[in-house]
Each structure stands twice: as C-alpha cells, then as structure tokens.
C-alpha positions in Angstrom: 39.8 77.1 12.2 41.4 73.8 11.0 40.9 72.6 7.5 38.3 69.8 7.5 40.4 67.9 5.0 43.7 66.1 4.8 46.3 65.4 2.2 49.3 63.3 1.8 52.6 64.4 0.1 53.2 64.0 -3.6 56.5 63.1 -5.1 57.5 66.8 -5.5 56.8 67.5 -1.9 53.6 69.5 -2.3 50.2 68.6 -0.9 47.7 66.8 -3.0 46.1 63.5 -3.8 48.2 62.1 -6.6 50.4 59.2 -5.5 53.5 57.9 -7.1 55.5 54.7 -7.0 57.4 54.4 -3.8 54.9 56.4 -1.8 51.3 55.1 -1.5 50.4 52.2 -3.6 46.8 52.5 -4.9 44.5 49.7 -3.7 41.9 48.1 -6.0 38.8 50.2 -6.2 35.5 48.8 -5.0 34.1 49.9 -8.4 36.6 47.7 -10.2 35.6 44.5 -8.4 33.2 42.1 -10.0 29.6 42.9 -9.0 26.8 40.6 -8.3 23.5 40.6 -10.1 20.9 43.3 -9.5 23.0 46.3 -10.6 25.5 48.5 -8.9 22.9 50.4 -6.8 21.7 47.2 -5.0 25.0 45.9 -4.0 26.5 46.3 -0.5 30.1 47.3 -0.5 32.3 48.6 2.4 33.5 52.2 2.2 37.1 52.7 1.3 39.5 55.6 1.2 38.9 56.6 -2.4 42.0 58.7 -2.7 43.9 55.4 -2.5 41.6 53.5 -4.9 40.7 55.9 -7.7 43.1 55.7 -10.6 41.6 58.6 -12.4 40.7 62.2 -11.5 37.7 62.4 -9.2 34.6 64.2 -10.3 31.1 64.7 -8.8 28.9 61.6 -8.8 25.3 61.5 -9.9 24.2 61.3 -6.3 26.3 64.4 -5.4 24.6 66.4 -8.2 21.2 65.2 -6.9 22.3 66.3 -3.5 23.0 69.8 -4.9 19.6 69.9 -6.5 17.9 69.4 -3.0 20.3 71.9 -1.6 19.0 74.5 -4.1 15.7 74.3 -2.4 17.2 75.2 1.0 19.2 78.1 -0.6 16.0 79.3 -2.3 14.2 79.3 1.1 17.0 81.3 2.7 16.9 83.8 -0.1 13.2 84.1 0.2 13.4 84.6 3.9 15.8 87.5 3.5 13.6 89.0 0.8 10.7 88.9 3.2 12.6 90.5 6.1 15.7 92.6 5.0 16.0 94.2 8.4 19.0 93.9 10.6 17.2 91.1 12.5 16.4 89.5 9.2 20.1 89.5 8.1 21.1 87.9 11.4 18.5 85.2 11.0 19.5 84.6 7.4 23.2 84.1 8.4 22.2 82.0 11.4 20.3 79.6 9.2 22.7 79.7 6.3 25.6 78.3 8.4 23.9 74.9 9.3 22.8 74.4 5.6 26.3 75.1 4.4 27.9 73.0 7.1 25.6 70.1 6.3 26.7 70.3 2.7 30.4 70.5 3.6 30.1 67.5 5.8 28.6 65.3 3.1 30.9 66.7 0.5 34.1 65.8 2.3 32.7 62.4 3.4 31.8 61.6 -0.2 35.2 62.8 -1.5 36.9 60.3 0.8 34.5 57.4 1.3 31.7 57.4 -1.2 30.9 53.7 -1.9 27.8 54.2 -4.1 26.3 51.0 -2.7 22.7 50.4 -1.5 23.3 51.4 2.1 25.2 54.6 1.2 22.5 55.7 -1.3 19.7 55.0 1.2 21.4 57.0 3.9 22.2 60.0 1.7 18.8 60.0 0.1 17.3 60.1 3.6 19.6 63.0 4.5 18.4 64.8 1.4 14.8 64.4 2.5 15.9 66.0 5.9 17.5 68.9 4.1 14.2 69.5 2.3 12.6 69.5 5.8 15.0 72.3 6.8 14.1 74.2 3.7 10.4 74.2 4.1 10.7 75.4 7.7 13.4 78.1 7.2 11.2 81.1 6.7 9.2 80.6 9.8 11.9 79.1 12.0 12.2 82.2 14.2 8.5 83.2 14.3 6.9 79.7 14.8 7.7 77.3 17.6 6.5 74.4 15.6 8.5 75.4 12.6 11.7 75.7 14.6 10.9 72.3 16.2 10.6 70.7 12.7 13.8 72.4 11.5 15.8 71.2 14.5 14.5 67.6 14.1 15.5 67.7 10.4 19.0 69.0 11.2 19.4 66.3 13.9 18.6 63.7 11.2 21.1 65.1 8.8 23.9 65.0 11.3 23.1 61.6 12.8 23.1 60.1 9.3 26.6 61.6 8.7 27.7 60.1 12.1 26.5 56.7 11.0 28.4 57.0 7.7 31.6 57.9 9.6 31.1 55.0 11.9 30.7 52.7 8.9 33.9 54.1 7.5 35.6 53.6 10.9 34.8 49.9 10.7 36.2 49.3 7.2 39.0 51.8 6.7 41.8 51.4 9.4 43.9 54.2 8.0 41.0 56.7 8.6 39.9 55.5 12.0 41.4 58.4 14.0 39.6 60.9 11.8 36.4 59.0 11.7 36.3 58.6 15.4 36.9 62.3 16.1 34.3 63.4 13.5 31.7 60.9 14.8 32.2 62.1 18.4 32.2 65.8 17.6 29.3 65.6 15.3 27.4 63.5 17.8 27.9 66.0 20.5 26.8 68.8 18.2 23.7 66.9 17.2 23.0 66.3 20.8 22.7 70.1 21.4 20.2 70.2 18.5 18.3 67.2 19.9 18.1 68.8 23.4 16.7 72.0 21.7 13.6 70.0 20.9 12.7 70.1 24.6 13.5 73.8 25.2 11.3 76.7 24.1 12.7 79.6 22.2 14.9 81.6 22.7 16.7 78.9 24.6 16.3 76.6 21.6 18.2 79.0 19.4 21.1 79.2 21.8 21.4 75.4 21.9 21.6 75.6 18.1 24.5 78.0 18.4 26.2 75.7 20.9 25.8 72.7 18.6 27.2 74.5 15.7 30.1 75.8 17.7 31.0 72.2 18.7 30.7 70.9 15.1 32.7 73.8 13.6 35.5 73.3 16.2 35.7 69.5 15.6 38.0 69.9 12.6 40.2 72.3 14.6 40.6 69.7 17.3 41.3 67.0 14.7 44.1 68.6 12.8 46.6 65.8 13.4 44.2 63.1 12.2 43.1 65.2 9.2 46.6 65.5 7.8 46.9 61.7 7.6 43.7 61.2 5.5 44.1 62.5 1.9 41.4 64.2 -0.2 41.0 64.8 -3.9 42.6 68.2 -4.5 40.6 68.6 -7.8 37.3 67.2 -6.7 36.8 69.6 -3.7 37.1 72.8 -5.8 34.7 71.3 -8.3 32.2 70.7 -5.6 32.5 74.3 -4.3 32.0 75.4 -7.9 28.8 73.4 -8.0 27.5 75.1 -4.9 28.4 78.5 -6.5 26.2 77.5 -9.5 23.4 76.7 -7.1 23.5 80.1 -5.4 23.9 81.9 -8.7 20.9 80.0 -10.0 18.9 81.3 -7.0 19.9 84.8 -8.0 18.5 84.3 -11.5 15.3 82.7 -10.0 14.8 85.7 -7.8 15.3 88.0 -10.7 12.7 86.2 -12.7 10.4 86.3 -9.8 10.6 90.0 -9.7 9.5 90.3 -13.3 6.6 87.8 -12.9 3.9 90.5 -12.6 3.2 93.6 -14.6 6.5 95.0 -15.8 7.2 98.6 -16.4 10.3 100.0 -18.2 12.3 100.8 -15.1 11.6 97.4 -13.5 12.6 95.7 -16.8 15.9 97.6 -17.0 16.6 96.7 -13.3 15.9 93.0 -14.0 18.3 93.1 -16.9 21.0 94.7 -14.8 20.3 92.1 -12.0 20.9 89.3 -14.4 24.1 91.0 -15.7 25.3 91.3 -12.1 24.9 87.5 -11.6 26.7 87.0 -14.9 29.6 89.2 -13.8 29.9 87.4 -10.5 29.9 84.1 -12.4 32.6 85.4 -14.7 34.8 86.6 -11.8 34.5 83.4 -9.8 35.1 80.8 -12.5 37.7 82.9 -14.4 39.7 84.4 -11.6 39.3 82.5 -8.3 42.2 80.2 -8.0 41.7 76.6 -6.8 45.3 76.1 -5.9 44.8 76.8 -2.2 43.6 73.3 -1.7 47.1 72.1 -2.7 49.1 74.7 -0.6 48.6 73.6 2.9 46.3 74.0 5.9 46.1 77.8 6.2 45.5 78.5 2.5 43.1 75.6 2.2 41.0 76.4 5.3 40.8 80.1 4.2 39.5 78.8 0.8 36.9 76.5 2.4 35.6 78.8 5.1 35.8 81.8 2.9 33.2 80.2 0.7 30.7 80.5 3.4 30.9 84.3 3.0 30.9 83.9 -0.8 27.8 81.8 -0.8 25.9 84.1 1.7 27.0 87.1 -0.4 25.7 85.8 -3.7 22.4 84.7 -2.1 21.9 88.1 -0.5 22.7 89.7 -3.9 19.8 87.7 -5.4 17.5 88.9 -2.7 18.7 92.5 -3.3 17.9 92.2 -7.0 14.4 91.1 -6.3 13.8 93.9 -3.9 15.3 96.5 -6.4 12.9 95.3 -9.1 9.9 95.5 -6.8 11.0 99.0 -5.6 12.3 100.3 -8.9 9.8 103.1 -8.9 11.0 104.6 -5.6 13.3 107.6 -5.5 15.9 105.7 -3.4 16.2 102.1 -2.3 15.5 101.2 1.4 18.5 100.5 3.6 17.8 96.7 3.7 17.6 96.6 -0.1 20.9 98.3 -0.4 22.5 96.1 2.2 21.3 92.9 0.4 22.3 94.1 -3.1 25.5 96.0 -2.5 26.5 94.3 0.7 26.1 90.9 -1.0 28.5 91.9 -3.7 30.9 93.5 -1.3 31.0 90.3 0.8 31.7 88.2 -2.3 34.6 90.5 -3.5 36.1 90.8 0.0 36.0 87.0 0.6 37.7 86.2 -2.7 40.2 88.9 -2.0 41.1 87.3 1.4 41.4 83.9 -0.3 43.7 85.3 -2.9 45.9 87.3 -0.4 46.3 84.3 1.9 47.1 81.9 -1.0 49.6 84.2 -2.8 50.9 86.0 0.3 50.8 89.2 -1.7 48.5 92.0 -0.6 49.7 94.6 -3.1 49.2 92.8 -6.4 46.6 94.0 -8.8 44.0 91.3 -8.2 44.1 91.7 -4.4 43.9 95.5 -4.5 41.1 95.4 -7.0 39.0 92.9 -5.0 39.5 94.8 -1.7 39.1 98.2 -3.3 35.9 97.5 -5.3 34.5 95.4 -2.5 35.0 98.4 -0.1 33.4 100.7 -2.6 30.3 98.4 -2.8 30.2 98.4 1.0 30.2 102.2 1.1 27.4 102.1 -1.5 25.4 99.7 0.7 25.8 102.0 3.7 25.3 105.4 2.1 23.3 104.9 -1.2 24.3 108.4 -2.3 20.6 109.1 -2.9 20.5 106.9 -6.0 17.4 105.3 -7.3 17.3 101.5 -7.2 18.0 101.2 -11.0 21.0 103.5 -10.7 22.3 101.7 -7.6 22.2 98.4 -9.5 23.8 100.1 -12.5 26.7 101.5 -10.5 27.2 98.1 -9.0 27.3 96.4 -12.4 29.8 99.0 -13.6 32.0 98.2 -10.6 32.0 94.5 -11.4 32.7 95.0 -15.1 35.6 97.3 -14.1 36.9 94.5 -11.8 36.7 92.0 -14.6 38.7 94.3 -16.9 41.3 94.9 -14.2 41.8 91.2 -13.4 41.9 90.2 -17.1 44.4 92.9 -17.8 46.5 92.1 -14.7 46.6 88.3 -15.1 49.4 88.3 -17.8 51.4 90.7 -15.7 51.0 88.4 -12.7 52.1 85.4 -14.7 55.1 87.3 -16.0 56.1 88.2 -12.5 55.7 84.6 -11.4 58.1 83.5 -14.1 60.7 85.9 -13.0 60.4 85.4 -9.3 59.8 81.9 -8.1 57.4 81.3 -5.3 59.4 80.8 -2.0 56.9 78.1 -1.0 57.4 76.2 -4.2 61.2 76.6 -3.9 61.2 75.2 -0.4 59.0 72.3 -1.3 60.9 71.3 -4.4 62.8 68.0 -3.7 61.4 67.6 -0.2 59.5 64.3 -0.9 58.5 62.5 2.3 57.3 58.9 2.7 53.6 58.5 3.1 54.0 57.1 6.5 55.4 60.5 7.6 52.5 62.5 6.3 51.4 65.2 8.7 54.4 64.6 10.9 55.3 68.2 10.8 51.7 69.4 11.4 51.5 68.5 15.1 
C-alpha cells in the first residue's frame, strides 16, 4: 500500500523535508505575517504547504495534542469492548473498529503536518471532527449488537471524513503545488464516506459490509495517488513524533485498564498480577522509544509505508495487551487463563514485537541481525504462549511474558553497539547510492512513476 505522504529530495539526495539553497526556497510562513486584532485563533488564514514555510523543526501543535486526548477516549472504548468480549468474534470486531479510528487519526495527522493553518476555520472544523470522534467512542461497544448504536457510529464517522474532505478542498484552493494530491484525496475520501453514508439506510449486516467497502476505498486512495504524493513534502521529524504520541495514548490505556482491574477488593495474587501488568507496559514503552528507529520516514516509499501501516498492528497489539492485563487481574485466582485472555495478553505483545520486527527488517534490509532475530523470535514465543498457555496460571503467564520482554530489552541494548560498529565498517548501499545524487526540486518524484 502506498505511503500516504510525500517528500522532496534534500541536498544529499535522500528523502526528507529540509530544503537547501538552490532547491526549494522557503516561502514566508502564515504565522510570521502581521496578524490583525482579536488573537491568532480568530484570524482567517489560507492553508499553505508548511514544509515550505516552516523555518524550524516541526512539532505537535496544541490542537494536535488535544486531538490525541479525544482519541484516547476512542482507544479506551475499543479496549473496553475487547475486555467485555475476548472471543474470536470479539477480536474481529475490535480490529474492525480499530481500523477506522486509526485511519481517521492518520488522515488528520498528515493533513496537519502539511497544511495546518491554526486559524479560526481550521480550529472550528477540527474541533467538530473531535466531537465526532467522541461520537464514535461512545457507540463502539454496542456497534455490532445495537442497530441504533451502529447508526450513530456510522454518522459520526461520515462527519469525520467529510470534514477532512472540506479541509483538503480548502488546501486545493490555496496551495497550487499540492492540488493533484488534494484532488485525489478529496475524491477518494468522498467516495469512501459515501459508502458509510449509504450504510445509514441499510440494516445490518449489510451496513457492516458497506463500512468495509468504504474503508477499502479510503485505504487504497494513497496507493492510487503515489505520483502526486511524492511531489508534496512532509516533515520527516514531525510524523514519527505524532506516532509516538499515539503510542503514549495506547500505553496510557494499558495503565488505565490495569488500574481498573485493581479498583475493587485486591488479594495478593491480583496485586502481583497488576504490578507485572504495569511492568509489561513499561517494557513495551522502553522497547518502542529506545529501539524503534524513526529513519524509515526518510528512506523512501517502501520503508516509510511499512513504518506507517505497521503501526496499526503496533497500536492494536498494545491496546489488546491492556485488555489482557485487566482480564488477568480479574481471573488471577483461576488455575489457568481462558483462551481469550491469553490471546489478548500474549497475542498483543506478539503483535507488537512482530510488527516492529517487520519495520526494522524492511528498513535495514537485514533479516539476520540481532535486533530482527530477537523481535521475531520473542514475538513468536509470545504467540506460542498465547495459543498453548502451557497450563500456567494467569500470574505466571504474565510473569513469563514480562521475562521475555526484559530479555529482549537486554538483547537489543547489548546488540546496539555491535550494530553501530558494523555500520561504521560496512556502509549502507542505499546511502552510498544516494550520496551526491542531488536532484532539483522540480524533478521530485520523477523516478517514482
């Protein structure tokens, strides 16, 4: 699937969003122009391609962080839905609803990265979209058991997507360089939203199949827009920061579910399980922010798209892990955890490790280095634990899982100096090929057709 971002070449021939003299001359930023009275939030300013106007490194705005806060409500609802129904059907429903929530976040994240104007119109539209995300959240748990809940959820998602279409049409009007991309996105997202809108007039299960069709159209839109995407740059540092923010959201949900599990009368085994659950979340945090490389966003379409779409599995895995921790605390007195409990706890960790393993392997093009082997090996072990359980009690299952994660941290920490030494000895063939191959900005993406 094509990367829903685009980059222009840097002086050294790589892919990123830092521009040099003789390539793309930065334009004055909207934020740098004199503002009228009434404050920044009440002005009306046209959207511009911020990768050509921002003189400094791009970081998350206050509105983006507020957006993440509302997103946390949707993630919490998804985790609670899985906790309530950890059956195979429950997992399918969990994944089916996680995709549109994640995709909505991705859509607004990449729009804001390129075009965020922070004016009155933009704020009003995004705040309305946030309210619609809250509508998705409150109807998540009953979406597949209540016709009215599924109706409200679909209406909320239609609102989210149509607002994004309006934003892209606004950018189309004011940013000539990005018009091909904005036109393709506005069309594709409109068609996708049309399927969701049509689902309002169809009863389940036909309604759900229209949701699937709408998502298929939206997810394929970037694939069909590859040539336009490569001509529109993104901030290579801002996007990984935003994915890190989403990771914090889902990790926070894991901690919340752990705290929920100890909210009632707590016995010793449940308390130990809760502590282990928190340490599992801490280990996942350590692995992600210490060892998951953000360089794929600068290494081309394949590595970048693997990084982006791989995060869907990462986020679902972490959220499922939180649900598994809560179920383990509740069932800590049982002789062995139920299959759904093991699938959430161990399967969630396995999904996380396997996803970051794929990202690393595609980025480095090395499938036998220590980091890749450890991620795949421990991820596969966690998957086996999810399937078999080996007759372990919930507290022991959680304990074994924590030991595996700690072992992985040790392996990666020990192997990183070795990997750096190997890199210094043997230059990356991609970097060698790119060195000195600077291309004018007007030719950006010419080789991507």
